[in-house]
N, CA, C and O atoms as a GROMACS GRO file, in nm:
protein
  388
    1MET      N    1   3.172   2.079   4.049
    1MET     CA    2   3.164   1.936   4.066
    1MET      C    3   3.032   1.889   4.006
    1MET      O    4   2.926   1.926   4.056
    2ASN      N    5   3.037   1.808   3.901
    2ASN     CA    6   2.916   1.760   3.837
    2ASN      C    7   2.896   1.613   3.868
    2ASN      O    8   2.968   1.529   3.814
    3ILE      N    9   2.802   1.581   3.955
    3ILE     CA   10   2.779   1.444   3.998
    3ILE      C   11   2.637   1.398   3.965
    3ILE      O   12   2.598   1.287   4.000
    4VAL      N   13   2.563   1.484   3.900
    4VAL     CA   14   2.423   1.455   3.872
    4VAL      C   15   2.415   1.345   3.766
    4VAL      O   16   2.472   1.359   3.657
    5PRO      N   17   2.343   1.236   3.797
    5PRO     CA   18   2.334   1.126   3.701
    5PRO      C   19   2.250   1.164   3.579
    5PRO      O   20   2.165   1.252   3.585
    6ASP      N   21   2.278   1.095   3.470
    6ASP     CA   22   2.203   1.116   3.346
    6ASP      C   23   2.157   0.979   3.299
    6ASP      O   24   2.243   0.894   3.276
    7PRO      N   25   2.030   0.953   3.283
    7PRO     CA   26   1.918   1.047   3.291
    7PRO      C   27   1.886   1.084   3.436
    7PRO      O   28   1.923   1.015   3.530
    8LEU      N   29   1.818   1.195   3.448
    8LEU     CA   30   1.783   1.251   3.580
    8LEU      C   31   1.659   1.180   3.633
    8LEU      O   32   1.548   1.200   3.584
    9ILE      N   33   1.681   1.097   3.738
    9ILE     CA   34   1.571   1.022   3.799
    9ILE      C   35   1.575   1.045   3.950
    9ILE      O   36   1.681   1.041   4.012
   10PHE      N   37   1.456   1.070   4.007
   10PHE     CA   38   1.448   1.095   4.151
   10PHE      C   39   1.379   0.979   4.219
   10PHE      O   40   1.290   0.916   4.162
   11GLU      N   41   1.421   0.952   4.343
   11GLU     CA   42   1.359   0.850   4.426
   11GLU      C   43   1.325   0.916   4.559
   11GLU      O   44   1.412   0.975   4.624
   12TRP      N   45   1.200   0.906   4.600
   12TRP     CA   46   1.154   0.967   4.725
   12TRP      C   47   1.120   0.860   4.827
   12TRP      O   48   1.057   0.760   4.794
   13ASP      N   49   1.163   0.882   4.950
   13ASP     CA   50   1.130   0.794   5.062
   13ASP      C   51   0.982   0.819   5.095
   13ASP      O   52   0.946   0.929   5.139
   14LEU      N   53   0.899   0.720   5.076
   14LEU     CA   54   0.756   0.738   5.098
   14LEU      C   55   0.721   0.775   5.241
   14LEU      O   56   0.618   0.838   5.264
   15GLY      N   57   0.805   0.738   5.336
   15GLY     CA   58   0.782   0.775   5.475
   15GLY      C   59   0.809   0.921   5.504
   15GLY      O   60   0.757   0.976   5.602
   16ASN      N   61   0.890   0.986   5.420
   16ASN     CA   62   0.927   1.126   5.440
   16ASN      C   63   0.886   1.216   5.324
   16ASN      O   64   0.935   1.329   5.314
   17ILE      N   65   0.799   1.170   5.237
   17ILE     CA   66   0.773   1.241   5.113
   17ILE      C   67   0.718   1.383   5.135
   17ILE      O   68   0.743   1.471   5.052
   18ASP      N   69   0.645   1.407   5.243
   18ASP     CA   70   0.589   1.540   5.269
   18ASP      C   71   0.667   1.619   5.374
   18ASP      O   72   0.627   1.730   5.410
   19LYS      N   73   0.776   1.564   5.422
   19LYS     CA   74   0.852   1.627   5.530
   19LYS      C   75   0.897   1.768   5.496
   19LYS      O   76   0.882   1.860   5.577
   20ASN      N   77   0.953   1.787   5.377
   20ASN     CA   78   1.004   1.919   5.340
   20ASN      C   79   0.893   2.020   5.316
   20ASN      O   80   0.911   2.139   5.340
   21LEU      N   81   0.778   1.974   5.268
   21LEU     CA   82   0.666   2.064   5.250
   21LEU      C   83   0.613   2.110   5.386
   21LEU      O   84   0.585   2.229   5.404
   22ILE      N   85   0.598   2.018   5.479
   22ILE     CA   86   0.547   2.052   5.612
   22ILE      C   87   0.645   2.140   5.689
   22ILE      O   88   0.606   2.240   5.748
   23LYS      N   89   0.770   2.102   5.689
   23LYS     CA   90   0.870   2.170   5.772
   23LYS      C   91   0.923   2.300   5.710
   23LYS      O   92   0.946   2.398   5.781
   24HIS      N   93   0.942   2.301   5.577
   24HIS     CA   94   1.008   2.414   5.512
   24HIS      C   95   0.926   2.480   5.400
   24HIS      O   96   0.972   2.576   5.338
   25LYS      N   97   0.806   2.428   5.375
   25LYS     CA   98   0.718   2.482   5.270
   25LYS      C   99   0.783   2.473   5.130
   25LYS      O  100   0.765   2.562   5.047
   26VAL      N  101   0.857   2.365   5.108
   26VAL     CA  102   0.919   2.339   4.977
   26VAL      C  103   0.856   2.213   4.918
   26VAL      O  104   0.859   2.107   4.980
   27THR      N  105   0.801   2.225   4.799
   27THR     CA  106   0.740   2.109   4.734
   27THR      C  107   0.848   2.019   4.675
   27THR      O  108   0.961   2.063   4.653
   28ASN      N  109   0.812   1.894   4.649
   28ASN     CA  110   0.906   1.802   4.585
   28ASN      C  111   0.942   1.849   4.446
   28ASN      O  112   1.056   1.834   4.402
   29GLN      N  113   0.846   1.907   4.375
   29GLN     CA  114   0.873   1.960   4.240
   29GLN      C  115   0.977   2.072   4.245
   29GLN      O  116   1.067   2.076   4.162
   30GLU      N  117   0.965   2.162   4.342
   30GLU     CA  118   1.063   2.271   4.356
   30GLU      C  119   1.202   2.213   4.383
   30GLU      O  120   1.301   2.259   4.325
   31ALA      N  121   1.210   2.113   4.470
   31ALA     CA  122   1.339   2.051   4.502
   31ALA      C  123   1.401   1.990   4.376
   31ALA      O  124   1.521   2.003   4.354
   32GLU      N  125   1.322   1.925   4.296
   32GLU     CA  126   1.372   1.862   4.173
   32GLU      C  127   1.416   1.966   4.070
   32GLU      O  128   1.510   1.943   3.994
   33GLU      N  129   1.348   2.080   4.068
   33GLU     CA  130   1.378   2.186   3.969
   33GLU      C  131   1.521   2.235   3.976
   33GLU      O  132   1.579   2.271   3.874
   34ILE      N  133   1.580   2.239   4.095
   34ILE     CA  134   1.717   2.295   4.102
   34ILE      C  135   1.819   2.211   4.026
   34ILE      O  136   1.925   2.262   3.989
   35PHE      N  137   1.788   2.085   4.001
   35PHE     CA  138   1.879   1.998   3.926
   35PHE      C  139   1.867   2.024   3.775
   35PHE      O  140   1.957   1.989   3.699
   36ILE      N  141   1.758   2.083   3.733
   36ILE     CA  142   1.736   2.110   3.591
   36ILE      C  143   1.797   2.243   3.551
   36ILE      O  144   1.848   2.257   3.440
   37ASN      N  145   1.794   2.340   3.640
   37ASN     CA  146   1.846   2.473   3.609
   37ASN      C  147   1.998   2.474   3.610
   37ASN      O  148   2.061   2.396   3.681
   38GLU      N  149   2.056   2.562   3.532
   38GLU     CA  150   2.202   2.566   3.512
   38GLU      C  151   2.276   2.614   3.636
   38GLU      O  152   2.396   2.586   3.649
   39SER      N  153   2.212   2.682   3.724
   39SER     CA  154   2.280   2.747   3.838
   39SER      C  155   2.292   2.655   3.960
   39SER      O  156   2.265   2.698   4.072
   40LEU      N  157   2.332   2.529   3.940
   40LEU     CA  158   2.344   2.433   4.049
   40LEU      C  159   2.490   2.424   4.092
   40LEU      O  160   2.579   2.409   4.008
   41PHE      N  161   2.513   2.434   4.221
   41PHE     CA  162   2.649   2.420   4.277
   41PHE      C  163   2.642   2.311   4.384
   41PHE      O  164   2.561   2.320   4.476
   42THR      N  165   2.726   2.208   4.373
   42THR     CA  166   2.725   2.097   4.467
   42THR      C  167   2.860   2.081   4.536
   42THR      O  168   2.965   2.110   4.479
   43THR      N  169   2.854   2.033   4.660
   43THR     CA  170   2.973   2.000   4.738
   43THR      C  171   2.947   1.872   4.815
   43THR      O  172   2.832   1.837   4.842
   44GLU      N  173   3.053   1.802   4.851
   44GLU     CA  174   3.040   1.680   4.930
   44GLU      C  175   3.017   1.717   5.076
   44GLU      O  176   3.083   1.806   5.128
   45ASP      N  177   2.924   1.650   5.140
   45ASP     CA  178   2.894   1.672   5.282
   45ASP      C  179   2.977   1.569   5.362
   45ASP      O  180   2.927   1.462   5.398
   46ILE      N  181   3.100   1.604   5.388
   46ILE     CA  182   3.194   1.510   5.453
   46ILE      C  183   3.148   1.475   5.595
   46ILE      O  184   3.161   1.360   5.638
   47ILE      N  185   3.096   1.571   5.667
   47ILE     CA  186   3.056   1.549   5.806
   47ILE      C  187   2.946   1.444   5.817
   47ILE      O  188   2.949   1.360   5.907
   48HIS      N  189   2.847   1.447   5.725
   48HIS     CA  190   2.734   1.356   5.735
   48HIS      C  191   2.744   1.235   5.642
   48HIS      O  192   2.647   1.160   5.630
   49SER      N  193   2.857   1.216   5.579
   49SER     CA  194   2.876   1.103   5.488
   49SER      C  195   2.935   0.982   5.564
   49SER      O  196   3.043   0.935   5.531
   50VAL      N  197   2.864   0.935   5.662
   50VAL     CA  198   2.913   0.823   5.744
   50VAL      C  199   2.874   0.690   5.679
   50VAL      O  200   2.962   0.610   5.646
   51LYS      N  201   2.746   0.666   5.660
   51LYS     CA  202   2.700   0.539   5.602
   51LYS      C  203   2.698   0.542   5.450
   51LYS      O  204   2.715   0.438   5.384
   52GLU      N  205   2.676   0.660   5.393
   52GLU     CA  206   2.676   0.676   5.249
   52GLU      C  207   2.719   0.817   5.214
   52GLU      O  208   2.711   0.908   5.297
   53LYS      N  209   2.764   0.837   5.091
   53LYS     CA  210   2.809   0.970   5.048
   53LYS      C  211   2.690   1.064   5.036
   53LYS      O  212   2.595   1.036   4.963
   54ARG      N  213   2.698   1.176   5.108
   54ARG     CA  214   2.595   1.277   5.100
   54ARG      C  215   2.652   1.401   5.035
   54ARG      O  216   2.771   1.430   5.047
   55LEU      N  217   2.566   1.472   4.966
   55LEU     CA  218   2.607   1.594   4.897
   55LEU      C  219   2.512   1.708   4.933
   55LEU      O  220   2.395   1.687   4.965
   56ASN      N  221   2.565   1.828   4.927
   56ASN     CA  222   2.484   1.948   4.946
   56ASN      C  223   2.478   2.021   4.814
   56ASN      O  224   2.573   2.017   4.735
   57ALA      N  225   2.368   2.089   4.790
   57ALA     CA  226   2.353   2.165   4.667
   57ALA      C  227   2.290   2.300   4.698
   57ALA      O  228   2.202   2.313   4.783
   58LEU      N  229   2.337   2.399   4.626
   58LEU     CA  230   2.274   2.531   4.626
   58LEU      C  231   2.222   2.548   4.485
   58LEU      O  232   2.295   2.529   4.388
   59GLY      N  233   2.094   2.585   4.475
   59GLY     CA  234   2.036   2.600   4.342
   59GLY      C  235   1.914   2.685   4.346
   59GLY      O  236   1.871   2.732   4.452
   60GLN      N  237   1.858   2.705   4.228
   60GLN     CA  238   1.747   2.796   4.213
   60GLN      C  239   1.633   2.727   4.136
   60GLN      O  240   1.657   2.656   4.038
   61THR      N  241   1.511   2.749   4.180
   61THR     CA  242   1.396   2.694   4.110
   61THR      C  243   1.366   2.777   3.985
   61THR      O  244   1.427   2.882   3.963
   62SER      N  245   1.273   2.731   3.905
   62SER     CA  246   1.234   2.805   3.784
   62SER      C  247   1.174   2.940   3.818
   62SER      O  248   1.179   3.032   3.736
   63ASN      N  249   1.119   2.954   3.938
   63ASN     CA  250   1.063   3.082   3.982
   63ASN      C  251   1.163   3.169   4.058
   63ASN      O  252   1.128   3.276   4.107
   64GLY      N  253   1.288   3.123   4.066
   64GLY     CA  254   1.392   3.202   4.130
   64GLY      C  255   1.409   3.180   4.279
   64GLY      O  256   1.486   3.252   4.343
   65ARG      N  257   1.339   3.084   4.337
   65ARG     CA  258   1.355   3.053   4.479
   65ARG      C  259   1.489   2.985   4.498
   65ARG      O  260   1.520   2.887   4.430
   66LYS      N  261   1.569   3.036   4.591
   66LYS     CA  262   1.701   2.981   4.616
   66LYS      C  263   1.694   2.879   4.729
   66LYS      O  264   1.649   2.910   4.840
   67LEU      N  265   1.741   2.756   4.700
   67LEU     CA  266   1.726   2.645   4.795
   67LEU      C  267   1.861   2.583   4.828
   67LEU      O  268   1.954   2.581   4.748
   68PHE      N  269   1.867   2.531   4.953
   68PHE     CA  270   1.979   2.449   5.001
   68PHE      C  271   1.924   2.307   5.012
   68PHE      O  272   1.819   2.286   5.072
   69LEU      N  273   1.995   2.211   4.956
   69LEU     CA  274   1.945   2.076   4.948
   69LEU      C  275   2.052   1.975   4.988
   69LEU      O  276   2.168   1.990   4.949
   70THR      N  277   2.016   1.875   5.063
   70THR     CA  278   2.106   1.762   5.095
   70THR      C  279   2.049   1.640   5.025
   70THR      O  280   1.929   1.614   5.033
   71PHE      N  281   2.137   1.565   4.957
   71PHE     CA  282   2.090   1.448   4.883
   71PHE      C  283   2.199   1.342   4.875
   71PHE      O  284   2.314   1.366   4.911
   72THR      N  285   2.160   1.225   4.828
   72THR     CA  286   2.254   1.118   4.802
   72THR      C  287   2.216   1.058   4.667
   72THR      O  288   2.109   1.086   4.613
   73ILE      N  289   2.304   0.976   4.613
   73ILE     CA  290   2.272   0.907   4.488
   73ILE      C  291   2.275   0.757   4.517
   73ILE      O  292   2.376   0.702   4.559
   74ARG      N  293   2.160   0.693   4.494
   74ARG     CA  294   2.148   0.549   4.513
   74ARG      C  295   2.100   0.487   4.383
   74ARG      O  296   2.000   0.529   4.326
   75ASN      N  297   2.171   0.387   4.338
   75ASN     CA  298   2.135   0.316   4.214
   75ASN      C  299   2.111   0.414   4.100
   75ASN      O  300   2.015   0.400   4.024
   76ASN      N  301   2.199   0.513   4.089
   76ASN     CA  302   2.195   0.614   3.984
   76ASN      C  303   2.067   0.699   3.987
   76ASN      O  304   2.024   0.751   3.884
   77LYS      N  305   2.007   0.711   4.106
   77LYS     CA  306   1.889   0.796   4.127
   77LYS      C  307   1.920   0.895   4.237
   77LYS      O  308   1.989   0.864   4.333
   78ILE      N  309   1.867   1.017   4.221
   78ILE     CA  310   1.885   1.120   4.322
   78ILE      C  311   1.781   1.098   4.431
   78ILE      O  312   1.662   1.091   4.403
   79ARG      N  313   1.827   1.088   4.554
   79ARG     CA  314   1.738   1.072   4.670
   79ARG      C  315   1.756   1.194   4.758
   79ARG      O  316   1.859   1.209   4.824
   80ILE      N  317   1.656   1.281   4.759
   80ILE     CA  318   1.664   1.406   4.835
   80ILE      C  319   1.634   1.376   4.981
   80ILE      O  320   1.534   1.312   5.014
   81ILE      N  321   1.723   1.423   5.066
   81ILE     CA  322   1.712   1.399   5.210
   81ILE      C  323   1.643   1.518   5.278
   81ILE      O  324   1.554   1.500   5.361
   82SER      N  325   1.686   1.638   5.241
   82SER     CA  326   1.631   1.757   5.303
   82SER      C  327   1.646   1.876   5.208
   82SER      O  328   1.743   1.884   5.133
   83VAL      N  329   1.551   1.967   5.213
   83VAL     CA  330   1.557   2.089   5.133
   83VAL      C  331   1.490   2.202   5.207
   83VAL      O  332   1.387   2.183   5.272
   84ARG      N  333   1.551   2.321   5.197
   84ARG     CA  334   1.499   2.439   5.265
   84ARG      C  335   1.547   2.562   5.190
   84ARG      O  336   1.633   2.552   5.103
   85ASP      N  337   1.493   2.679   5.225
   85ASP     CA  338   1.542   2.803   5.168
   85ASP      C  339   1.686   2.827   5.215
   85ASP      O  340   1.722   2.791   5.326
   86MET      N  341   1.766   2.888   5.129
   86MET     CA  342   1.903   2.924   5.167
   86MET      C  343   1.898   3.029   5.278
   86MET      O  344   1.810   3.115   5.279
   87ASP      N  345   1.995   3.021   5.369
   87ASP     CA  346   2.007   3.130   5.468
   87ASP      C  347   2.090   3.243   5.403
   87ASP      O  348   2.136   3.228   5.290
   88ARG      N  349   2.107   3.351   5.472
   88ARG     CA  350   2.174   3.469   5.417
   88ARG      C  351   2.316   3.439   5.370
   88ARG      O  352   2.356   3.481   5.261
   89GLY      N  353   2.392   3.367   5.452
   89GLY     CA  354   2.530   3.334   5.416
   89GLY      C  355   2.537   3.245   5.292
   89GLY      O  356   2.622   3.264   5.205
   90GLU      N  357   2.447   3.147   5.284
   90GLU     CA  358   2.442   3.058   5.168
   90GLU      C  359   2.405   3.135   5.042
   90GLU      O  360   2.461   3.112   4.935
   91ARG      N  361   2.308   3.229   5.055
   91ARG     CA  362   2.269   3.312   4.941
   91ARG      C  363   2.387   3.397   4.893
   91ARG      O  364   2.412   3.408   4.772
   92ASN      N  365   2.460   3.456   4.988
   92ASN     CA  366   2.577   3.539   4.951
   92ASN      C  367   2.682   3.454   4.878
   92ASN      O  368   2.735   3.497   4.776
   93ASN      N  369   2.712   3.335   4.930
   93ASN     CA  370   2.808   3.247   4.865
   93ASN      C  371   2.761   3.205   4.727
   93ASN      O  372   2.839   3.204   4.632
   94TYR      N  373   2.634   3.171   4.717
   94TYR     CA  374   2.576   3.126   4.591
   94TYR      C  375   2.584   3.238   4.485
   94TYR      O  376   2.618   3.211   4.370
   95GLU      N  377   2.554   3.359   4.523
   95GLU     CA  378   2.557   3.471   4.430
   95GLU      C  379   2.698   3.505   4.387
   95GLU      O  380   2.718   3.555   4.276
   96LYS      N  381   2.798   3.480   4.472
   96LYS     CA  382   2.938   3.502   4.436
   96LYS      C  383   2.985   3.399   4.332
   96LYS      O  384   3.066   3.431   4.244
   97ILE      N  385   2.936   3.277   4.342
   97ILE     CA  386   2.974   3.169   4.251
   97ILE      C  387   2.913   3.199   4.117
   97ILE      O  388   2.932   3.122   4.022
   0.00000   0.00000   0.00000
């Protein structure tokens, strides 16, 4: 499923801009990198898509860090909601894909 807008533009909520770094030790740059690398797999997050369509992504940074990311697209910009390291099950699924 390819839903990534072109050109690739990110929008960060200034109130939460450091949340992923503090909570999960993932920088904003690392989160953005998974959209650039070819190994991106996305699915719709039906459970959390109440007010707006949310998507989940499994991807890899340029340094090979495997991340799970939740995001939405607003005004043709990617707005990252949450990002963390993949858990074991997510890593196994990602590697099978």
